[in-house]
N, C-alpha and C positions, 0 to 999 in steps of 0.2 A: 504493499499500499504506499502510495506517495501522496502527500498533502502539501501542495506547493504554494508558498506565500511570496507575493511581490510586495516589497517593503519600501517605505518612502525616504527620499532625501539623501542620496549618496554624496552630495556635495557638502552642504553645511554640516550634516550629521555623519560624516564619513567615519570618524573615530567611534562614535556611538554604535553605528551599524557593524563596523568591523569587529568590535569587542563582542557584540551579540553573535555574529557569525562564528567567531572562535569558540564561544561557549557552546554553541550547537555542535561544533566539530569535536570539542574536547570533553564535554560533559553532557552527552546525549540523554542520560538518565533523567534529566529534568524535563525533557520535552515529550509532548504527546506523540503517539504512534505515527510514524511516517512523515514527520515535519521536515520539509526541505525549504531552503531559500531559493526561489526560482529566479529572482532578480532583485536588485535595488534600483528604484526608478527616480527620475528627477531630471535636472538640467544644470549644467555648469553656467554660472552667470558671467557675462550677460548674453543669454541666448534669445535672439529675437524670434526664433521659431517656437519658443516655449509657450505653453498654454495651460489653462486650468487654474493656475495660481500665478500672480505676478511675482517674479523673482528679481530681487535687487542684488546689488553687489557686483564685483568683478573678480576674475581670476586669470592667471596666465597659463601658457602652454605647459610649463613645468608642473603646475598643480594638476592639470588635466591628466598628464602622463602618470603622475604619482597615484592618483585615485584609481585610474584605469588599472594600473599594475596591482594595486593593493587588492582589489576585488577579483580581477581576472585571474590572478595567480592562484586564487582559491577556486577557480572554475565558476565564479558567480558573474553573470552578465550584468552590465549596466543597461538600463532601459530608458532611453531619452524621451521625455514628455514633449515631443515636438507637435503639439496639438493646437497651436494658434490658428483660429478659424478665419482670420482676416488678412492673411499674408497675400502679397502681390508679387508679381514676377520679379521685381527688383530685389525683393527680400531673399529670393532663392540663392543668390550669390553672396550672401553675408559671409564675410571673411572668417569670423569667429566660429560660426556654426559649421562651416565646411572644414575648418581646421579640426574641430572636435570629431567630425565624422571620419576624416582621414586617419586620425590617431586611433580611433576605436574600430577601424575596419579590419577586424581579425576573424570574423565568422562567428564570434561568441556574443557580441553585444547586439542590442535590439533597439527599435524605435516604435513609439506609439504615435499613430497618425490620425489626423482629423481632416485637414484640408486636402482635397483631391489634387490641388496644384502641387503642394509639397510632396504628397505621396508619389506622384508620377516622377517628380524630380529625383527623389531618393531611390525609387525602383530603377531608374535609368542610370543614375550616377554612382550609387552605392548598392549594388545588387546583393552584396553579402549579408546585409542586415535583415533579420527576421522582423516582420511588421505586425504590430498589434493594432486592431481597430479600436478607437477610443470610445469610452462611455460618454465623452463630450458630444458625440454625434446625436445623443438623445434619441436613440431608436427605440420606440416603445411598441411598434407594431410587431406582432408575432411573426407575420410573414416576412417582414423586412429583416428581423433578427435571423430567421432561417436562411434568408438570401445572403446575409453578411457572413454567416458561418460557412456557406458554400463557396465563398470567394477565397482568393489566395492570401489568407491571413494566417499567421502562426497562432494568434490568439484573438478572440473577440471579447471585449469587456462588456458585460451585460449592463443595460441601464438598471439602476437600483430599483425602479418601480416594478420591475418584473421579478425581483427577489421573492422567494417564498411562494411564488405562483407555480407550485409543483405540477399541477395539471397541465401547464404550458411547458415547463421545462422538460417534462418527460417526453414530449413530442418533438423536441428540437433535434436536428441532426448534429453530428460532430461535437458531442458533449465534451470530448477531450480538449477541444479548442476554446471552450466557454470559460470565462473568468468572472467570478462574482466579487463585486465590491461589497465587502462584508460589513463595514462600519461606517456607512455613509452618514454624514452629519446633516445633510440637507433635509428640509421638510419633505415628507412624502408628497409626490406629485407636484413638486415646486414648479410653478408656472414661469418663474423668472430665471430658471437655471441656465437655459441656452443663451438668453440675453446677457447674463452675467459673464459667460464665457466669451462672448463677443467683446464686451467692455474690457475685460481683463486682457484680451488679445491686443486691443487698441492701446491700452496702458503700457503693455510690454514693448510695443513698437516705439511709443513716445519716449519711454525710459531709455531705450537703446539709442535713439536718435539724439537724445539729450547728452548722453555720454560722449558721442562722437563730436558734438559741437561745443560742449561746456564741461569737459572732464574735470575742471577745477572748481566747479560750482555744484553745491548740493542740489539734489533733485527734489522738486516739490510739484506735485501734480496740479496744484492750484495756479501755477504759473502758466498753464496751458488752457486756452479758452475753448477748445473744441467741446461743444455741448454733449456730444455723444460719449466723450470720455469723462467729462466732469459730472455726468449723471450719477447720482448717488446710488450705491449698491446697498439697498436697505435690507441687510441680512445679518443676523446674529449667529448663524449656524456654526461658523468657524470657532467661536468661543465656547461651544458646548463641550462638556466633559465626556469621557467615555461612558459614564453612568447615565447621563441625560439621554443619550441616543438609544439606549437599550430597549426602550419602550416603543420605538418606531416600528411600524408594521413591516418595513423593509429590512430591519436589523437581522443579521445572521449571527447566531451564537455559535460558540465552539461545538456544543452538543449537536446542533443542526448540521454543522460541517461534517462531523464524523458519522452521524446517524442517518442523515437525509441525503446530502449532496454527494459524498464520496460513494456510497452504495449505488447511486444513480449514474455514476461515471463522470462526475464533475469534480475535478481536483485542483483547480487553479483559483486562488483567492487573493484579492488585493486589499491591503490595509491602507486607507488614505491617511494623510498626516504630514504633507510636505512642509506646511507652515505651522504645525502643531508644536507645542512646548515639549521639552524633553520629558517632563513629568507625565504628560498625556501619552507620549509614545511608550514609555516604560509600562504603563498600565495596560495599553493595548497589546503590546508584545507578550506580557505575562498572561493576559486574559486568553489570548487566542492560541498561543504556542506552547505554554508551559503547563504541565500536569497540575491540576488544582492543589493537590497535596504538597507540591514542591514550590509553589509560588513565592512564599516568604523567603525560603532559603535561596532560591534562584535569583530573586530580586536583590537580596543582599550581595550574593556572589557577583552578579552583574555590575552593581554599583561599585563594589570594592575594586573590581578589575578596571572599571572605567576611571576611577580615581587614581589608580596606580599605573597610569600611562598605558593602559590596555594590556598589561601583562596578565596572561591567564595562568592561574595557579590551580592545579588539579588536586583535589583532596583537602 
């Protein structure tokens, strides 16, 4: 049995995630049956192709190489969240994103796609990358989900509104390609979600353009007058704790993963949290991947190793 988790933020949380991966490797007795890390996902800043969350900051080629080596040497792919839905032709030739793609082009790393324009560019320019169809597409039609699963994608991330609709999931083809977003913090059936992704994409582009023109000046979105970008995103979802979202009808618990989804043939699960606090992530990782009776000891061991420069001490 394999239960494969895709975990957030390889860039800012690289040490956090590396220590967790080493704990899985060296102390598997803490973990639920079959747990594997299928990928760490996110984007190196500043990636204009990035979507889903606006990512700030900058890094250089040396940092990209180091993080790629850190995880790829363990056989763990990095999966790039290149899901900005508002990209134009000129953005395809972004120097930084293409540099990242060249450095990561080793047959192991992956890309999550949303924009058909960018997807075509990546398929033609970097054919070694496995492609994931993003939940940002907001596909809620059962027929369209089935159609997506029949396409040439390595993985298709299900829209969370179809979580726990087992009568639907049973009928879908290629369940081995289906990925479930287990801990979605958005409201069920959120009517604003796709528009939020569009606004976030616009903000990512403006941020990147600001860096090119004013690298010595702090970025402030209020300095830009585009009403489409200045539009308020009235949403408190990202501040919700792991415990607040457990009552949502689309929430997927660990027991459901092992008792419902895996026996059905679905074994890919995404935990969101690219902009979550470290405290939030710790609780999510413990909740989903650690045996309930081991959580306290595993949490202590993980935090101890994280404090001590990531050195794993067994026993």
